GUGU-708051 format. One line per 2 residues: number of its first residue (from 1); their letters; for each residue x, y, z of C-alpha. Coordinates in steps of 0.1 Angstrom, whole numbers, plus 5000, padded with zeros to 4 digits. Layout:
<rokols>
NUM) A) X/Y/Z; ...
</rokols>
This chain:
<rokols>
1) MG) 5000/5000/5000; 5030/5023/5001
3) GG) 5041/5047/4974; 5069/5044/4949
5) PQ) 5083/5060/4917; 5064/5034/4897
7) AP) 5031/5049/4909; 5010/5058/4878
9) DL) 4999/5094/4871; 4962/5093/4881
11) SH) 4957/5130/4883; 4934/5129/4853
13) RR) 4909/5108/4874; 4904/5136/4899
15) NE) 4871/5147/4884; 4860/5111/4881
17) VS) 4865/5106/4918; 4845/5136/4927
19) ST) 4817/5132/4901; 4811/5095/4902
21) SR) 4776/5082/4909; 4788/5064/4939
23) IF) 4769/5072/4971; 4790/5093/4994
25) NR) 4787/5096/5032; 4792/5130/5046
27) NL) 4802/5115/5080; 4833/5099/5065
29) HG) 4866/5117/5066; 4900/5109/5050
31) IV) 4930/5123/5069; 4966/5122/5059
33) DM) 4992/5130/5086; 5023/5138/5066
35) GS) 5047/5136/5095; 5085/5136/5098
37) NG) 5090/5099/5104; 5062/5085/5083
39) IR) 5030/5093/5065; 4998/5079/5080
41) FS) 4965/5076/5061; 4931/5069/5077
43) IT) 4894/5069/5070; 4872/5077/5100
45) DL) 4834/5076/5105; 4821/5106/5124
47) SS) 4784/5095/5126; 4771/5112/5157
49) ST) 4762/5079/5175; 4799/5067/5176
51) AR) 4819/5099/5168; 4834/5101/5203
53) IL) 4855/5069/5197; 4866/5080/5162
55) PT) 4859/5046/5146; 4886/5039/5120
57) LY) 4874/5021/5088; 4908/5019/5072
59) SY) 4943/5029/5080; 4979/5023/5068
61) RL) 5013/5039/5071; 5038/5048/5044
63) GI) 5073/5043/5057; 5089/5074/5042
65) SL) 5107/5097/5066; 5106/5132/5051
67) YE) 5130/5143/5078; 5157/5117/5069
69) AQ) 5152/5124/5032; 5163/5160/5037
71) YD) 5198/5153/5051; 5229/5140/5035
73) DD) 5255/5118/5052; 5273/5148/5067
75) GN) 5241/5162/5082; 5236/5190/5057
77) QI) 5200/5198/5048; 5190/5192/5012
79) PI) 5157/5197/4993; 5131/5169/4993
81) PE) 5144/5146/4965; 5124/5141/4933
83) DV) 5119/5103/4938; 5106/5109/4974
85) QM) 5081/5135/4961; 5069/5111/4934
87) SV) 5064/5083/4959; 5044/5106/4982
89) IG) 5023/5120/4955; 5016/5085/4941
91) AF) 5004/5074/4976; 4981/5105/4978
93) LR) 4965/5096/4944; 4959/5060/4955
95) FE) 4944/5073/4988; 4919/5094/4968
97) IF) 4907/5062/4951; 4905/5043/4984
99) CS) 4884/5072/4998; 4861/5069/4968
101) DF) 4858/5032/4974; 4847/5038/5010
103) GV) 4824/5067/5000; 4844/5096/5014
105) PF) 4834/5129/4998; 4864/5145/4980
107) EN) 4861/5176/5001; 4864/5156/5033
109) IR) 4900/5145/5024; 4926/5165/5042
111) II) 4964/5164/5042; 4980/5178/5074
113) AT) 5018/5185/5073; 5041/5191/5103
115) EA) 5077/5199/5111; 5095/5182/5081
117) TR) 5074/5199/5055; 5073/5232/5074
119) KA) 5111/5234/5074; 5119/5218/5040
121) LN) 5141/5239/5017; 5116/5232/4988
123) GE) 5086/5229/5010; 5065/5255/4991
125) EF) 5073/5239/4957; 5065/5205/4971
127) VG) 5031/5216/4985; 5022/5233/4952
129) RV) 5031/5202/4933; 5009/5181/4955
131) AK) 4980/5205/4950; 4985/5205/4912
133) ET) 4987/5167/4908; 4961/5156/4933
135) GL) 4937/5185/4937; 4943/5184/4975
137) NV) 4956/5213/4995; 4983/5206/5021
139) EI) 4976/5223/5055; 5009/5230/5071
141) LS) 5006/5234/5109; 5026/5260/5127
143) QA) 5047/5250/5156; 5019/5262/5180
145) GE) 4992/5246/5158; 5010/5213/5158
147) GQ) 5012/5213/5196; 4976/5223/5200
149) TG) 4964/5196/5175; 4985/5170/5192
151) AW) 4970/5180/5225; 4935/5175/5211
153) GI) 4947/5140/5199; 4957/5132/5235
155) AS) 4924/5145/5248; 4906/5120/5225
157) SA) 4926/5092/5239; 4913/5094/5275
159) SD) 4882/5104/5293; 4901/5126/5318
161) VD) 4934/5143/5313; 4951/5164/5340
163) GL) 4989/5167/5337; 5017/5176/5313
165) VM) 5012/5165/5277; 5040/5158/5252
167) DL) 5041/5148/5215; 5073/5132/5202
169) GG) 5073/5132/5164; 5102/5126/5141
171) GS) 5114/5162/5137; 5102/5179/5169
173) TQ) 5087/5175/5203; 5060/5196/5219
175) IT) 5051/5201/5256; 5022/5218/5273
177) WM) 4997/5211/5301; 4961/5201/5298
179) IT) 4930/5197/5319; 4898/5183/5303
181) TD) 4864/5188/5318; 4830/5180/5303
183) GH) 4843/5179/5267; 4862/5211/5270
185) ME) 4900/5213/5270; 4919/5239/5291
187) TS) 4956/5243/5281; 4983/5268/5285
189) PK) 4975/5303/5273; 5010/5302/5257
191) GA) 5000/5272/5236; 5028/5246/5234
193) FS) 5065/5249/5233; 5081/5231/5204
195) FP) 5118/5220/5202; 5138/5202/5174
197) YG) 5141/5171/5196; 5121/5147/5175
199) AA) 5131/5111/5175; 5147/5113/5140
201) AL) 5162/5147/5146; 5177/5138/5179
203) TQ) 5190/5105/5165; 5208/5125/5138
205) RL) 5224/5149/5163; 5237/5121/5185
207) QL) 5251/5102/5154; 5268/5134/5142
209) IE) 5284/5139/5176; 5298/5104/5175
211) KK) 5310/5108/5139; 5327/5142/5144
213) AK) 5342/5136/5179; 5380/5128/5179
215) SP) 5378/5109/5212; 5352/5093/5235
217) EE) 5359/5122/5259; 5350/5148/5232
219) AE) 5319/5129/5223; 5308/5128/5259
221) AA) 5314/5165/5264; 5293/5172/5233
223) KE) 5265/5151/5246; 5266/5169/5279
225) AL) 5264/5202/5261; 5233/5189/5243
227) RK) 5218/5176/5275; 5223/5211/5291
229) EM) 5208/5228/5261; 5177/5205/5263
231) KD) 5174/5209/5301; 5176/5247/5298
233) NF) 5149/5247/5271; 5125/5224/5289
235) HR) 5131/5243/5322; 5122/5275/5304
237) AY) 5092/5259/5288; 5078/5246/5321
239) YG) 5078/5280/5337; 5066/5297/5305
241) LE) 5036/5274/5302; 5022/5288/5335
243) VP) 5012/5254/5349; 4980/5259/5371
245) DE) 4984/5256/5409; 4960/5227/5410
247) LV) 4983/5206/5388; 5014/5217/5408
249) KK) 4998/5208/5441; 4986/5175/5428
251) AE) 5022/5167/5416; 5035/5177/5451
253) RE) 5010/5155/5468; 5014/5125/5445
255) GG) 5051/5125/5440; 5053/5139/5405
257) FT) 5033/5150/5374; 5013/5126/5353
259) LF) 5026/5126/5318; 5003/5120/5288
261) LS) 5024/5110/5258; 5017/5107/5221
263) GG) 5037/5105/5189; 5055/5076/5173
265) GF) 5087/5081/5193; 5069/5078/5227
267) RG) 5047/5050/5214; 5078/5030/5204
269) WG) 5091/5035/5239; 5058/5023/5253
271) YI) 5058/4992/5232; 5092/4983/5245
273) LL) 5079/4987/5281; 5049/4965/5271
275) YM) 5073/4939/5257; 5093/4938/5289
277) AQ) 5061/4936/5310; 5050/4905/5290
279) KH) 5082/4885/5292; 5080/4873/5328
281) KR) 5056/4848/5345; 5031/4875/5356
283) AY) 5027/4888/5321; 5009/4920/5315
285) PL) 4975/4911/5298; 4970/4938/5272
287) SI) 4990/4947/5241; 4971/4979/5233
289) IN) 4993/5011/5236; 4964/5035/5242
291) GF) 4957/5036/5280; 4989/5018/5290
293) VA) 5004/5034/5321; 5040/5030/5332
295) RR) 5053/5038/5366; 5082/5063/5370
297) KD) 5108/5037/5378; 5100/5017/5347
299) FT) 5095/5047/5324; 5128/5062/5333
301) DV) 5149/5030/5333; 5167/5039/5301
303) RR) 5195/5014/5304; 5171/4985/5307
305) LK) 5150/4996/5277; 5180/5003/5255
307) KA) 5193/4968/5263; 5160/4953/5254
309) AR) 5159/4972/5221; 5194/4960/5213
311) EA) 5191/4923/5222; 5155/4913/5215
313) DR) 5149/4893/5183; 5115/4910/5177
315) IF) 5095/4936/5196; 5058/4939/5188
317) RV) 5050/4971/5169; 5086/4983/5170
319) SD) 5103/4986/5136; 5140/4985/5129
321) RR) 5138/5023/5123; 5122/5028/5157
323) RA) 5148/5006/5173; 5175/5027/5159
325) QV) 5159/5058/5175; 5156/5042/5210
327) PA) 5190/5057/5222; 5177/5092/5212
329) VA) 5144/5087/5230; 5163/5074/5260
331) FL) 5184/5105/5260; 5152/5127/5259
333) VS) 5135/5106/5287; 5166/5110/5309
335) VL) 5165/5147/5304; 5128/5149/5313
337) AE) 5134/5128/5345; 5160/5154/5356
339) VI) 5143/5186/5346; 5106/5184/5353
341) PH) 5099/5200/5387; 5084/5176/5413
343) GI) 5094/5147/5391; 5073/5122/5371
345) KE) 5047/5101/5388; 5037/5080/5358
347) AN) 5035/5080/5320; 5002/5075/5302
349) FC) 5006/5065/5265; 4981/5078/5240
351) QG) 4973/5066/5205; 4958/5100/5196
353) GV) 4980/5123/5176; 4976/5148/5147
355) RE) 4950/5127/5128; 4928/5122/5159
357) GI) 4933/5158/5171; 4922/5173/5138
359) LF) 4889/5154/5140; 4883/5155/5178
361) KD) 4886/5193/5182; 4858/5199/5157
363) LP) 4833/5176/5175; 4806/5193/5196
365) PE) 4814/5194/5234; 4784/5172/5241
367) IR) 4800/5144/5220; 4835/5149/5233
369) TQ) 4823/5145/5269; 4807/5111/5262
371) AP) 4822/5081/5279; 4839/5059/5253
373) IE) 4828/5027/5270; 4792/5037/5268
375) VA) 4795/5047/5231; 4813/5016/5221
377) TA) 4788/4992/5238; 4756/5010/5227
379) PY) 4753/4991/5194; 4750/4958/5213
381) AR) 4723/4970/5238; 4690/4952/5240
383) PL) 4658/4972/5247; 4660/4963/5284
385) AP) 4695/4978/5288; 4685/5011/5305
387) KL) 4664/4993/5331; 4692/4968/5337
389) AN) 4716/4997/5343; 4692/5011/5369
391) LF) 4689/4977/5385; 4727/4974/5387
393) YD) 4728/5009/5403; 4700/4999/5428
395) SL) 4720/4968/5438; 4748/4990/5452
397) PK) 4743/5004/5487; 4741/5041/5488
399) QK) 4754/5048/5524; 4787/5067/5524
401) PS) 4816/5060/5547; 4829/5086/5571
403) RN) 4856/5110/5559; 4881/5095/5584
405) AI) 4874/5060/5570; 4881/5072/5534
407) LA) 4913/5088/5545; 4924/5056/5562
409) LE) 4915/5036/5530; 4936/5060/5508
411) EI) 4966/5053/5530; 4966/5016/5522
413) ED) 4991/5011/5494; 4974/4996/5463
415) GW) 4947/4982/5486; 4965/4948/5487
417) AE) 4986/4948/5519; 4960/4955/5545
419) IP) 4923/4950/5551; 4903/4981/5558
421) SF) 4875/4984/5584; 4839/4977/5574
423) ES) 4832/5015/5576; 4859/5019/5549
425) KK) 4845/4992/5528; 4813/5013/5524
427) HI) 4833/5033/5498; 4823/5017/5465
429) PD) 4852/5023/5441; 4848/5054/5419
431) SL) 4859/5033/5389; 4826/5014/5390
433) SI) 4809/5045/5375; 4775/5050/5361
435) HI) 4792/5048/5326; 4806/5014/5334
437) LH) 4772/5002/5346; 4755/5014/5314
439) GF) 4782/4997/5293; 4778/4965/5313
441) AN) 4741/4966/5308; 4745/4971/5271
443) MI) 4768/4940/5268; 4753/4913/5291
445) YV) 4735/4895/5262; 4764/4895/5237
447) HA) 4777/4861/5247; 4744/4846/5261
449) DM) 4739/4824/5231; 4772/4806/5235
451) SK) 4777/4773/5253; 4790/4773/5288
453) EL) 4825/4763/5277; 4827/4794/5256
455) SS) 4807/4822/5272; 4830/4832/5301
457) AA) 4862/4830/5280; 4847/4849/5251
459) AL) 4834/4875/5274; 4867/4878/5292
461) YT) 4886/4887/5259; 4859/4912/5248
463) TS) 4881/4943/5255; 4915/4929/5244
465) SG) 4907/4910/5212; 4869/4910/5210
467) VL) 4843/4935/5198; 4855/4963/5222
469) AD) 4892/4959/5215; 4895/4989/5192
471) TH) 4875/5013/5214; 4895/5045/5213
473) GT) 4897/5066/5244; 4893/5040/5272
475) SH) 4919/5031/5298; 4934/4997/5305
477) RN) 4917/4997/5339; 4883/5002/5323
479) RA) 4891/4974/5299; 4899/4951/5328
481) IM) 4868/4961/5347; 4845/4955/5317
483) AL) 4862/4922/5309; 4859/4909/5344
485) LL) 4823/4920/5348; 4813/4901/5316
487) DA) 4833/4871/5327; 4816/4871/5362
489) RY) 4782/4875/5345; 4787/4839/5331
491) KG) 4800/4825/5365; 4837/4829/5355
493) DL) 4840/4792/5346; 4874/4791/5327
495) PP) 4900/4766/5317; 4935/4770/5331
497) RD) 4949/4790/5302; 4922/4816/5304
499) YN) 4922/4816/5342; 4958/4828/5341
501) YR) 4948/4856/5318; 4920/4866/5342
503) EA) 4944/4868/5371; 4966/4891/5350
505) MR) 4936/4914/5344; 4928/4913/5381
507) RL) 4963/4925/5389; 4954/4958/5372
509) LT) 4928/4965/5399; 4924/4967/5436
511) PA) 4908/4940/5458; 4878/4962/5464
513) EI) 4872/4966/5427; 4875/4929/5421
515) WW) 4851/4920/5449; 4825/4945/5437
517) IN) 4829/4932/5401; 4822/4897/5413
519) YL) 4791/4910/5432; 4778/4929/5402
521) GA) 4785/4899/5379; 4765/4876/5401
523) VA) 4736/4902/5401; 4738/4902/5363
525) LV) 4738/4864/5362; 4705/4864/5381
527) LG) 4690/4893/5360; 4700/4874/5328
529) RI) 4679/4844/5340; 4649/4866/5349
531) YP) 4651/4884/5316; 4667/4859/5291
533) AG) 4657/4878/5260; 4665/4914/5272
535) GE) 4632/4927/5257; 4608/4953/5270
537) DD) 4600/4948/5306; 4564/4939/5316
539) LE) 4556/4964/5343; 4524/4947/5356
541) GF) 4515/4911/5363; 4487/4903/5338
543) DS) 4470/4920/5308; 4432/4920/5312
545) DD) 4405/4914/5287; 4369/4926/5290
547) EG) 4361/4898/5314; 4390/4906/5336
549) EG) 4410/4875/5328; 4444/4876/5312
551) VD) 4443/4859/5278; 4471/4852/5253
553) PV) 4462/4874/5223; 4477/4850/5198
555) AK) 4458/4821/5213; 4426/4842/5213
557) TN) 4427/4848/5176; 4429/4810/5171
559) GL) 4398/4805/5192; 4417/4794/5223
561) HR) 4414/4808/5258; 4448/4804/5274
563) PH) 4460/4827/5302; 4487/4852/5291
565) HK) 4513/4854/5318; 4538/4882/5322
567) KP) 4568/4887/5344; 4562/4905/5376
569) HL) 4576/4940/5381; 4610/4939/5398
571) KL) 4629/4964/5419; 4661/4960/5438
573) QA) 4670/4977/5471; 4704/4974/5488
575) CF) 4719/4988/5520; 4748/4982/5543
577) AE) 4739/4964/5575; 4756/4952/5606
579) DL) 4730/4927/5619; 4737/4898/5595
581) GK) 4747/4863/5601; 4732/4837/5626
583) DG) 4743/4858/5655; 4730/4891/5640
585) KK) 4763/4907/5644; 4781/4904/5610
587) PG) 4785/4934/5588; 4777/4933/5551
589) IR) 4751/4940/5524; 4713/4933/5525
591) LT) 4700/4930/5490; 4663/4928/5484
593) FR) 4645/4916/5453; 4610/4931/5454
595) LR) 4584/4914/5431; 4551/4930/5424
597) MR) 4523/4906/5412; 4485/4908/5410
599) ES) 4464/4895/5439; 4448/4870/5414
601) NK) 4483/4855/5409; 4489/4849/5445
603) DD) 4493/4812/5440; 4523/4820/5418
605) PM) 4516/4794/5390; 4550/4803/5373
607) KV) 4568/4797/5406; 4586/4830/5402
609) KE) 4595/4834/5438; 4607/4798/5441
611) SL) 4629/4801/5410; 4643/4835/5421
613) EE) 4652/4821/5455; 4673/4795/5438
615) YI) 4690/4820/5415; 4700/4844/5443
617) KK) 4722/4817/5459; 4748/4828/5432
619) IK) 4749/4863/5448; 4751/4850/5483
621) KV) 4782/4830/5474; 4801/4861/5466
623) GK) 4797/4871/5503; 4811/4839/5517
625) KK) 4846/4843/5532; 4861/4816/5511
627) NW) 4852/4837/5480; 4865/4870/5493
629) VK) 4895/4885/5474; 4924/4870/5492
631) TN) 4948/4899/5495; 4975/4880/5512
633) RY) 4976/4853/5485; 4974/4878/5457
635) HK) 5003/4897/5473; 5024/4866/5477
637) EK) 5014/4849/5444; 4997/4819/5461
639) LT) 4963/4821/5445; 4950/4789/5430
641) AA) 4920/4783/5407; 4903/4761/5431
643) DD) 4905/4786/5460; 4891/4814/5439
645) DW) 4862/4796/5422; 4833/4816/5437
647) SS) 4809/4798/5414; 4816/4764/5430
649) TD) 4786/4747/5446; 4784/4750/5484
651) DE) 4747/4753/5490; 4747/4722/5511
653) VE) 4773/4737/5535; 4752/4768/5539
655) EQ) 4720/4749/5545; 4736/4728/5572
657) GQ) 4747/4759/5590; 4784/4753/5587
659) ED) 4808/4782/5591; 4827/4798/5563
661) DD) 4863/4790/5559; 4885/4815/5577
663) ND) 4898/4842/5555; 4904/4871/5578
665) LG) 4929/4886/5553; 4904/4886/5525
667) WG) 4886/4916/5511; 4848/4912/5511
669) MK) 4817/4912/5532; 4787/4891/5539
671) VK) 4758/4893/5514; 4722/4886/5525
673) VE) 4697/4884/5497; 4660/4884/5503
675) VK) 4629/4880/5480; 4598/4899/5489
677) VE) 4566/4897/5469; 4539/4924/5469
679) YP) 4503/4920/5457; 4487/4954/5451
681) SA) 4449/4953/5453; 4429/4959/5422
683) KD) 4412/4989/5437; 4442/5006/5451
685) SG) 4476/4998/5434; 4493/5019/5460
687) RA) 4484/4995/5488; 4502/4961/5488
689) TA) 4503/4930/5508; 4539/4918/5514
691) V) 4549/4882/5517
</rokols>
C-alpha cells in the first residue's frame, strides 16, 4: 500500500473521483498525517452515535521519513528529493481512490503536514506540486498549531486528562499542560513549546556527535552540552507554560506529574515497556498502547530499555527504524526525568495524535464529553439495557463512609497489603461509575447464546481482542473492569489457560474493585435468568381482557382461551447492614429483590418466587469468606484456581449451617439476599400485601 516511483499518474481521474455516481457519506473523513518519520492515512466515521470513539474504517502507514530524506550523510539539509516527492504523490493519488471506494466525499479529504514539510528547503514547491497533481491542498501546521492539534489528539485518547502532555514526532517534540472537563479542554495560554528534539532529529544529532568527535571524551562532552541545552529549554518551557496551581499541588501530593504522551517516538518507547512487561511469568495482559500506564521507575529505566531494544529478536510494533531511534528517545527521557519539577509520577501512553486531534477538536462538546465505554457498547444494547443499568445501580448500597474511613483507606498502598474496616468498605470504588454500569448493561447478552464452555472465556477477551478491543479513548483499567464484569456474568467458569489471563487482568485492579465486580457479575447472572431475551420489561402482572381475565392474544385469535402470563415487576434495594449472620452481628450487604404481582396471581403458578430464591444463591456465594478476594495470596502469588472459584457449589454447606472458611485477610463482606413479593389490590395499586 506504500508509494513508489512506479506509481502511475492518476491526476486525470480527479474529476472522476468527485463526480462518480457512487453514494458518498458526509460523515466519512479521510485524513493524511504527513509527519516527519512516516505518512499515515486513515478513514474515520464521524456519525454522531459513535463519533466520540473516532471509529477507523481503514488505515495504513507509508514508511517514508521526510526528515531523513532532507539530510545527506554529513548532516547537511537538502531539498526533498524528486523520487521521494513522486512516491508521496503516488500514495496520495491512491488514497483518493481508496476514499472513493469507501464513499468519502472528496472535500472531506485533508492532508496535514508538520515539522519536516514546514522546514523543507523546497517545501513551498512540494506543497504546490501536491495540489496540482492531486487537487488536494496541504495544510501546514505552525509550531503552535502542531502542539495544539497533538493536545486534542491526546484529549481524544482518555476520558480525563490532567497533567503535562507531550508529543514526540520525528522532527520535533511539543510540551504543554492540559485539563479536560465535560468535553472542554483547558491548556496553556501560551499554547505549546516546540523544540527540534524529535526522534529522528535527535538520532541524527547524536550520530553526528559520535561521527565528528575525535575521542570518547570529546563525544561525551558534546552530549553533555546537548543535555544542558535541552534541560535549559525544557526548564524555560515549564515556567513559560504557566502550569496551574491545582496541577502543581497534585504533583507535590502524589510525588510527581502525570505525563500524557503521544507521537511515534513515545509510542515506540511504550511498546518496549509492554514487551518487557509481558516477558515474565506474571505477564501484562494487554498489548494495546492507548491507555497503557508506566510507573516512573519503569518509564525512566533507560539502560534496561536500551538493552531490550538491542538484544530482543523481535518487539511487537517496533520497527527497525524505531529501534535505531531508541537511544535518542532514551536521551530525551533521561533529560525529562531530571528537569521536570516535582518529578514524574507515571506516564500514560496515548494513541491519539495529529489525525485524531484534527477530528476530535471539531466535535461538539456534548459528543467529546461522552464516555467511550458507553458509546462503544451502545450498538450491542437490547431494549431492556436502560432498566438493567438502573437495577445494577440499585443493587449497590448508597450509604457513604465517614471521611476518616476514606482517608484511612487511601493510606493503604494499592489496597492489597491490609484489610480496611467495614466502615471503609462502604466506599464503593469510583471506577465502577454509572458509565461502566451502562456499558455493562449494554453488553450482558452478547455472549448469552454461546455454550457454557465458551461464554465466560469469550466475554473475558471482549476488551482485548473482541468487539470492544479497538475502542478509542478507554483506559486499561476500564478494559479490565468490563472484561471481568462480563466474565463474572457467566460465573467465571474458565479453563486453566484463560484463568491465568483473568488473574493478569485482576492485577490491574484493587481487591475492592475485584470483589464488587464479582458481586455485580452475580447480580447480572440472576437478571439474565429473569430476563433471558432482554426485551421490553412487563411492568404489571397480567394483561386484562373485557372479562377481567388475562388471555394470550395469539391464542385468542385461534379460538383458544389460554392465560397470558407476564413477568412481575422487579425492583432492587440494597443497603449496608451490621446485623447479618446467625448471631445478627456480622456486617455486610442486605440486597432485596421486590416482586410486584397481582392478587389474582397469589398462588404463583409460574413459581417466580421459588425460582428466584434458587437464582439468588449465586449472589450469596460472593459474600462467603472463602470467596473474598484473598489479598495475602494475591500479594504473595499463592492464588489457585480452586481457591478462587466463587461459582463452585456450596449450597449444602450453607443449608447445614456450617461456618465459612477462615479468610480474615480477604477483602469482602457478607451478602444477605431476600425476596419479597407484593400483591397490590385491584382497587388501590398503592396498597400492597407483602409476603
